[in-house]
C-alpha positions as CSV (number, residue, x, y, z in Angstrom):
1,M,103.0,242.1,69.7
2,D,103.0,244.5,66.7
3,Y,99.7,244.3,64.5
4,R,99.0,246.2,61.5
5,P,95.4,248.5,61.9
6,D,93.9,247.0,58.4
7,E,93.8,243.5,59.9
8,P,90.0,243.4,62.2
9,R,90.7,240.4,64.8
10,R,87.2,239.1,67.0
11,P,87.4,240.3,70.4
12,F,89.1,238.2,72.8
13,E,91.3,236.2,70.2
14,V,94.1,234.7,71.3
15,P,96.8,234.6,68.7
16,P,98.1,230.8,67.9
17,D,101.6,231.3,69.0
18,R,100.9,233.4,72.6
19,P,101.8,230.9,75.2
20,I,97.9,231.0,77.3
21,H,98.8,232.3,81.4
22,P,97.3,229.3,83.7
23,L,94.7,232.0,85.1
24,E,93.1,231.8,81.6
25,R,92.6,228.6,80.8
26,R,89.2,226.7,81.7
27,P,88.5,224.4,83.7
28,P,87.9,221.2,81.9
29,S,85.2,219.9,81.4
30,E,83.3,217.4,83.5
31,P,83.4,214.0,82.1
32,T,80.1,213.0,80.3
33,A,77.7,209.9,82.1
34,P,78.2,207.0,79.7
35,N,74.5,206.1,77.5
36,I,73.7,203.1,79.7
37,P,70.3,201.6,78.6
38,P,68.7,200.7,80.9
39,P,68.2,197.4,82.4
40,Q,65.8,194.5,80.7
41,Y,63.9,192.7,82.4
42,P,62.8,189.4,81.2
43,V,59.4,189.0,80.1
44,R,57.5,186.3,82.1
45,R,54.3,184.8,80.8
46,I,51.5,182.6,81.7
47,E,50.2,180.6,80.1
48,V,45.9,180.0,79.8
49,P,45.0,176.5,80.9
50,Q,44.1,174.5,77.9
51,S,43.1,171.2,76.5
52,T,44.1,168.6,74.1
53,P,41.3,169.1,71.0
54,I,40.9,166.0,71.0
55,F,37.4,165.6,70.2
56,S,37.1,168.2,67.5
57,Y,39.3,166.0,65.4
58,V,37.2,163.0,66.0
59,I,34.0,164.4,65.0
60,L,36.0,165.9,62.1
61,G,36.8,162.7,61.2
62,I,33.6,161.0,61.9
63,N,31.9,163.7,59.1
64,I,34.2,162.2,56.8
65,L,33.4,158.8,57.1
66,V,29.9,159.4,56.9
67,F,30.6,162.2,53.2
68,L,32.1,158.9,51.9
69,A,29.8,156.4,53.7
70,D,27.1,158.6,51.7
71,I,28.8,158.1,48.5
72,A,29.0,154.3,48.7
73,T,25.0,154.2,49.4
74,N,24.3,156.6,46.9
75,Q,23.2,159.2,49.8
76,M,21.2,157.1,51.3
77,L,22.3,158.4,54.5
78,T,21.2,162.1,53.5
79,Q,17.9,160.7,52.6
80,L,17.4,159.1,56.0
81,G,19.3,162.0,58.2
82,A,19.0,165.1,56.5
83,K,17.1,168.0,58.1
84,Y,13.8,168.0,56.1
85,N,10.5,169.2,57.3
86,P,7.8,167.6,56.2
87,G,9.6,163.9,58.1
88,I,10.3,165.7,60.9
89,I,6.5,166.9,61.5
90,Q,5.6,162.9,61.2
91,G,7.9,162.1,64.1
92,E,11.3,161.8,62.1
93,Y,13.5,164.4,65.1
94,W,16.5,162.7,64.9
95,R,16.4,165.0,61.2
96,F,17.1,167.4,64.1
97,I,20.9,166.5,65.2
98,T,22.0,164.0,62.2
99,P,22.3,166.6,59.5
100,M,25.3,167.8,61.2
101,F,27.2,165.3,59.8
102,L,26.2,165.1,56.4
103,H,27.7,167.2,53.6
104,A,26.2,167.8,49.8
105,G,29.2,167.5,47.9
106,F,33.1,167.8,48.0
107,I,33.6,170.9,47.9
108,H,31.0,171.3,51.1
109,I,32.9,168.7,53.1
110,A,36.1,170.5,52.1
111,A,34.9,173.9,53.5
112,N,33.0,172.7,56.6
113,S,36.0,170.1,57.4
114,Y,38.6,173.2,56.9
115,F,36.8,175.4,59.5
116,L,36.8,172.9,61.9
117,Y,40.4,172.0,61.4
118,I,40.7,176.0,62.0
119,V,38.1,176.8,64.7
120,G,37.2,173.4,66.6
121,P,40.9,173.4,68.4
122,Q,41.1,176.9,69.7
123,V,37.5,176.5,70.8
124,E,38.3,172.9,72.6
125,R,41.7,173.9,74.2
126,A,39.5,176.5,75.6
127,F,36.1,175.3,76.7
128,G,37.2,171.6,77.5
129,H,36.4,168.7,76.2
130,F,33.0,168.2,77.0
131,R,31.5,172.2,76.8
132,F,33.2,172.1,73.3
133,L,30.8,168.8,72.8
134,A,28.2,170.5,74.7
135,I,28.5,173.6,72.6
136,Y,29.2,172.8,69.3
137,F,25.5,169.5,69.5
138,L,23.4,172.1,71.0
139,S,24.6,174.6,67.8
140,G,23.9,172.3,65.7
141,F,20.6,171.4,67.6
142,A,19.7,175.4,67.8
143,A,20.9,175.6,63.9
144,S,17.9,173.0,62.8
145,I,15.7,174.3,65.1
146,A,16.0,178.0,62.7
147,S,16.0,176.3,59.9
148,F,13.0,174.1,60.8
149,T,11.3,177.1,62.1
150,F,11.9,180.3,59.6
151,G,13.4,178.5,56.5
152,H,11.8,176.7,53.4
153,N,10.6,173.2,53.3
154,S,13.5,171.3,50.8
155,V,16.3,169.0,52.4
156,S,19.3,170.9,54.6
157,V,22.6,169.3,55.9
158,G,25.9,170.6,57.0
159,A,27.6,171.0,60.1
160,S,28.0,175.0,59.0
161,G,25.6,175.8,62.0
162,A,27.3,174.0,64.5
163,L,30.6,175.7,63.3
164,F,28.5,178.9,63.2
165,G,27.8,178.0,67.1
166,L,31.8,177.7,68.0
167,I,33.0,180.9,66.5
168,G,30.6,182.8,68.0
169,A,31.3,181.0,71.3
170,L,34.9,182.2,71.0
171,L,33.7,186.2,71.1
172,P,32.0,185.8,75.0
173,L,35.6,183.8,75.7
174,I,37.0,187.0,74.3
175,Y,35.1,189.7,76.2
176,R,34.7,188.2,79.4
177,N,38.5,187.9,79.8
178,R,39.8,190.9,77.8
179,N,41.7,192.0,81.4
180,V,43.7,188.5,81.3
181,L,43.8,187.9,77.5
182,A,46.1,190.2,75.4
183,N,44.9,191.8,71.6
184,S,41.5,191.3,72.6
185,G,39.7,194.0,71.0
186,R,41.9,193.0,67.3
187,R,41.2,189.5,68.2
188,I,37.5,190.7,68.4
189,G,37.4,192.8,65.7
190,S,38.8,189.7,63.1
191,I,36.2,187.6,64.9
192,L,33.1,189.7,63.7
193,Q,34.7,190.1,60.7
194,V,35.4,186.3,59.1
195,I,31.3,185.8,60.9
196,I,29.8,188.9,58.7
197,I,31.7,188.0,55.7
198,N,30.0,184.0,55.7
199,L,26.5,185.9,56.7
200,I,27.1,187.7,53.4
201,L,28.1,184.6,51.4
202,G,24.6,182.8,53.1
203,F,21.9,185.2,51.5
204,A,23.8,186.0,48.5
205,I,24.5,182.3,47.0
206,P,20.5,180.5,47.1
207,Y,21.7,177.0,48.2
208,I,22.8,178.1,51.8
209,D,20.2,177.4,54.6
210,Y,21.4,181.1,56.2
211,W,18.8,181.0,58.6
212,A,20.8,177.1,60.5
213,H,24.1,179.7,60.4
214,I,22.0,182.8,62.6
215,G,20.3,179.9,64.7
216,G,23.7,178.3,65.6
217,L,25.4,181.8,65.6
218,I,22.4,182.3,68.1
219,G,23.1,179.4,69.8
220,G,26.7,179.2,70.0
221,L,26.8,183.2,71.7
222,A,24.0,182.4,74.3
223,L,25.7,179.2,75.7
224,A,29.3,180.8,76.1
225,W,27.9,183.9,77.3
226,L,26.6,181.8,80.0
227,T,29.6,179.3,80.0
228,T,32.5,180.5,79.2
229,P,35.6,180.2,81.3
230,R,36.7,183.1,83.7
231,Y,40.1,183.4,84.4
232,A,41.5,184.6,87.3
233,V,46.0,185.9,88.1
234,R,46.6,184.3,90.3
235,Y,50.1,185.8,92.6
236,A,52.7,184.5,94.7
237,L,54.3,185.7,97.4
238,T,56.9,188.1,95.7
239,G,54.1,189.5,94.0
240,E,54.6,187.9,91.1
241,A,51.9,186.3,87.9
242,E,52.1,183.0,88.8
243,R,49.6,181.2,87.4
244,I,45.9,181.3,86.0
245,E,43.2,179.5,86.6
246,D,39.2,179.2,85.3
247,E,36.9,180.5,88.2
248,T,33.9,179.1,86.8
249,S,31.3,176.4,88.5
250,P,31.9,173.2,86.7
251,A,28.7,171.9,88.4
252,V,26.6,176.0,86.9
253,T,28.4,175.4,83.7
254,W,26.0,171.9,83.2
255,F,23.2,174.0,84.4
256,W,22.9,176.3,82.3
257,Y,23.8,173.8,79.8
258,G,21.0,171.3,80.3
259,F,18.7,174.1,81.3
260,I,19.6,175.4,77.5
261,G,18.9,171.7,76.0
262,V,15.1,172.0,77.6
263,V,14.5,174.9,75.9
264,L,15.7,173.8,72.8
265,I,13.8,170.5,72.4
266,G,10.5,172.8,73.5
267,L,11.0,175.1,71.0
268,A,11.1,172.5,68.8
269,F,8.5,171.2,69.5
270,F,6.5,174.4,69.5
271,A,7.6,174.5,66.4
272,I,6.5,171.3,64.9
273,Q,3.0,172.2,66.7
274,L,2.8,175.4,64.6
275,Q,3.9,173.5,61.3
276,R,1.0,170.6,61.8
């Protein structure tokens, strides 16, 4: 083939009109494997055993009814049942328990009712009905003892001490079951944030009984640490997770509730003797 020397070509360039010899043909490229996504296996979720939160709503209803009755009787219930140090010293020991059913105003009952509506069912579903009641009332008792011992002599009412015990009980529950429950670290961080904000508000607002908050929080933490459900995953013969069970012993659980109850009664009478 003729070509002009003033028209350079790239080495081994084949003119487009030249037929290609079979020996010069390149072997066909091997077909690439299709991009097949890996198989998607269904996510198997195992539900944690939970109870229906009956008593959370029962207590919520009782608090509202007591508040309305207190308004109708011109705060006679508050006068008879509020935490009042001189009355407790004189033998009115029910004032350690009754304040958690009393509230001072619509904002107070609304805030505590919302708190109970949100936190109460979470604790009752996880701990069960009777453990929930034990934590609620023992935490409220601890809150009244702390308020009586370290607080002032003014009248104090409200369920916030018991509510701090409930939210404090969630921390041992999540921490001691962190190998089973998802997002444990994030959930603990969120609960701690709520606790810290509410404690700061208690210190900042003069009429809030922050000693009751601290006492209820410590009571709930101690009770839940000793009696929280301990979840264990049970596997089937195929090796798949089948169910989750609570390994705690009811006898041991109620021993701790009884023991802590006796300790709180002893602390209450000891505090009374100190103030006489």
